[in-house]
N, C-alpha and C positions, 0 to 999 in steps of 0.2 A: 298621488289619483286620488279620487272620491271612492268610495266603497263600493264594487265592480256590481253590475246587476247580472253579467250572463260569465259563463267560462266557454274553452273554447281548445278543443285539442283539433293540432296541426299535425298533419304527417303528408308522406310524400306522394301517395296516392301509387294505385296499379290498375292495370287494365282486367277486368272482368269476363273477356269473351275474346276471339280469335279477331274480330272485327275490332277491340279498340286497342290493338298493340303497338300498329305503326302509328296512329294517331297519337298516344300514350309518350311513342319516344318521339317524335318532333315535340312535344307539348316540354321533355326534357330536355332537349337539346338545341331547344328556340334561339336563334341568334347566334347559335356556333358554327353555324355552316358545317355540321356534320353531314357527310352523303346519305342517300338511301340507300346505298351499297352496306356503309357500316353497321347504319340501323338495322338491314336486314341479318346481318347476322346474329346482331343481340335480340332480335325478333324469336331467334329459333330457339332461345333459353324458354322465352316463353309459352312458343309452340310445343314443346315438348312437355309442359302441363297443360295442352289444351287452351293455349292463351289467356289463362287465368293465373294473377297472380296472387298467393292468399294474404298478402298486406292488409286489405278493406274488409277481409270478414276477420282480421284480428285487429283491426281497430275499433272493428264492433263490438270484440269481445271485451277490449280494453272499458270501452264506453260504458258495457254491463255491468263490468266490475265495477268502475270507479263512481257510477251514481249511488252503489248504498255506502260507500268509502267514507262521499262525499257528502251526504246525508247524515251519517254518524257523526260527523266531522264538525255538523252545523252547518257545514256551504251548501247552502238549496239552491243555489241561482241554478236556472237550467245548461245543461251542457249540452253545446253546440260541437260539429265535426268539419273539419274542410281540410282538400287536401290539395298540394301546390300542383299536381301535374294531372289528376285525372278526379273526376266525378267521386263526392262532391267536392266542385272545386271551390279554392278560397274566397275569390271574387263573390261566387253566388253567394254563400255561405253570409260572409258580411253584410252583403246588401239583407240579406232576411235578418239578420243582427237587428240593424239599423232600422226595417220594417218593423219589426216587433219591438219597437221602443228601449234596445239596451243600445246605451250610450260611452258603457266604458265597461271592458272586456279584459281577463287576464287570461292569456292564452300560452299553453304549452304544446311544445315539439316534441315528437316519438323523436329524438335525440342526443342523446347523452353529454353531447362534447363541444369544445369549444373550433370551430373553424367557419371559413365562408359559406361552404356549402352544406351544414352542419349548425350552422347557428344565424351568423349574417344575414344569409339567404333568406332565411324564414322573415328573421325581422322587416326585411325590404319587399316580401310577399305582403307582409301585413300593413307595411303600409303604404303599399301600393293599393291592396282592396283595401282599406280606410278611404284613402283618396277617392277610387271610385264610386264610394258609396258618399260622396259629398263629404266628406270631413264630420260625419253623424257620429262615426265612433270613433273614441280612444281606446285604444288597445297595446297592453301592458306585455311583453312575453317574459315569461320567468328565467332566470338562467338556468343554464344545463345543471345535470343531476348526475356526473358521473361522480361526484363527492360526494353524493348522500348514502350513509350508511344502509338505509333498505335497499338502496339499486345495487351494491355489492354484495349483502345479502344473499339476495335473491339469485345473481350469479354464481355463489358462494354453494347455495341449496340445489342448483341445478348442474354444476359439477359433481356434486356429492353424489347424485344420481347417476349420472356418470361413469362414475369410478365405481360404482358397486355393480353395475350392468356390463361394464366391460369384461373379458371372458376371463374365468377364473384361473387360477394354477399360475400368474404370470408375477414379472415384477411390478410393484407399481408404476402406471403407465406416465410418461410425460404429459406432460400438457400445454400445447400449442395454443395461444390465446392471438383471435384474428378480428382484424376489424378493414375497413373497407381502405383501401388506397387512396391520395389523395394526391395532386401534384406538390413535386417538393417547395416549389415555390409557396403553396397556400399554407403546408405545415409550417413553414419559416414564419408565416404571419400569425402564427396562434400555438395556442398549446396543447395540439389536439394529439402528436406524437407522445408528448411525455403524460398528457391525462391517461391515455391507453396503457401505455407503462405502469403509472402511478396505480388505476385502477385492478389492473392485471396482480400486481405485487400483492395488495390489499386482499384481494380472492382468494390468494393463494395463503396468506398469514390468516384467511379468516378458516380455511379448510382446518387449521388447529396442526399440521405438520408438513415437514418440508419437501416439496416435490421440485424435483424439475421442472423449469418453463422456461416459454419463450416468445415474444411477440412478434408475429406476421401480418400478413396484408393481403389483400386481394382484391379485385375487381378491376383490378389496373383497367384503363383506357385511353384513347386520346393516340397522337404521333408518339412512336416509339422515340424520337428525338425528345421527347419530352420528360423531365425526368421525374419520377413518380417513387414515391416511399415502398421499400423493400426491409427486407427479401420476401418473395411471396412465398403463399402459403407451400404450394406445389415444389419449390426450390429449397425448402425446409425438410420438407418430408424427404425429400429424394438425399439432402445431405445426412440426415438423420440415420436413414437405412444405411450410409454408408460407414457408421458408427455403430452398427450392429442393434439400433434401438428397433425392437419388435411392434411395442405399444404405446398408444396416441391417445389423449382425448384432446379432441378439439373444441375448444373453446369459444364462441362467435359474442364475444363481448362488445366487439361495436355495434352491434345489432339488436334490436329492444323485441322484435319478431319474427319470425321464420319465414322471412318473404325472398325475393329472387335470387340475391347475394349470398343466402344462405342453402336455399334449396337446391340453386343450379352449380353455384363455385364450390362447396365445402359437399354437398350431399352428394353431388353430381363427380365434380372435375377433381378435386380433391382426392374422394372416396374415391376413383378410378387408380389416381397417383398412387394412393396408398397400395390398394392391393398389386400393383405393377410393381411394387419393391417390398414387399411383402411383411408390410405393416399393418397387425391388426388395428382399425379404429372406431371410435366411439364417438358420438357429438353430441356434446353437451346441449342441452336446452336452452332459447335466451329467455331472456326475463321473464316476457308475456304477459299473462295475468298473476304473476306471482304475489299472493298478499301483501309479503315485503315491500315488493316494487310497488304496488299500487298505494300503500300507504307512503312511500316517498314522493310521488306525484301529490298524492292529496297533501301533504305537509308543505311543498313547495308552492303550490297552489294557496293553502291557507296564510302560508306566510305573505307573499303579494296583495292578500286582500285584506287581510287584519294587519299589516306590518309587526306578528310576531316573528321572533327568528325562526329559524327555521334549522335542520341540523345538516353539517358540513364535518366534511372531514378536512377540507383546502382549505375553502374560501372566508374571508370573513363572514356571520351568520346575520350581519345586517343588512344584506344586498341581496332580497330577492327576487329581483329583476335584471336582464340584463342591461350594461351600461351602454350609454352612447358611443363613444368608442370601441366596444367589442368586436374582434373576430373581423377587421377591414383585409380587405384582400389588398396584398401588397401594399400596405399602407394608405390604401383608399376606399372609396364607395364602389368600385368597379369591380364587376364579374373576371376572375381569371379565363385565361385562355381559351383553358383547357378544364371539363368536367367531370365529372364522374357519369356513366350512364348506368 
């Protein structure tokens, strides 16, 4: 790929008011036959927060943090932002890129992980948007950043803060790392679960002292007959209470910002479960705009733009972008029958 002329932040998107909620959820589940009754139940999570997801504001904050860091790294290309499911919609943004004369674009998605919904679907969204723009834009997506030392350090630093803020005079809390559950068929076709477990271990190691920890999952949806990754975060909290565990720090390692799966599934539902079982619960922050995380994204983008190696704890440093065969759904390019909403 020739040198890029623009950079693109790609995210999930979220409603910014009550009238946006149901259209947004219909976009998320388009083509999957999810009835409005199911969507209405999910919509209540958004209405609890006046119909506004914080994700778009957090993307704006990330854009503001990235710009000076990119400039300092010598990446002066303009930075655009497009969403999969809500405005600014990716298709509109890619058309704007073409209209602005940007034909070579490097994209980064706000997902750290390899899976169909966390990686491959973004690649297919980008390819579709480029085709809709008349094929005038070539887009390369950087590979997931779960193994970047900057991502690990940023999450470890958020945990350090949570440990300091946890009520004093108690034993060291257990750490419960949480990521979005996905259907086991999707998980079996990727390294998602292994990556979450590996990143969690690395965060604990970065803390510099031994802390008991486990990985759990949240936000399961779809038919009860379809197996999803387990255990659920609420089930783990209930089981730990039976072991007389009374101090827990939740670490939302699966999410880079505090969007709905964090502020509802963890801050409301898991917090209520903890109260019911007599557990003192502190929730660590997401990496958000932590300087180490911002620098990690800049490093990955610079690698894709210049061909220079990027820092990596797992994979060969010479591969800055996603490979053509990565994150296929059940061995092909079709969407799985069930997807998270």
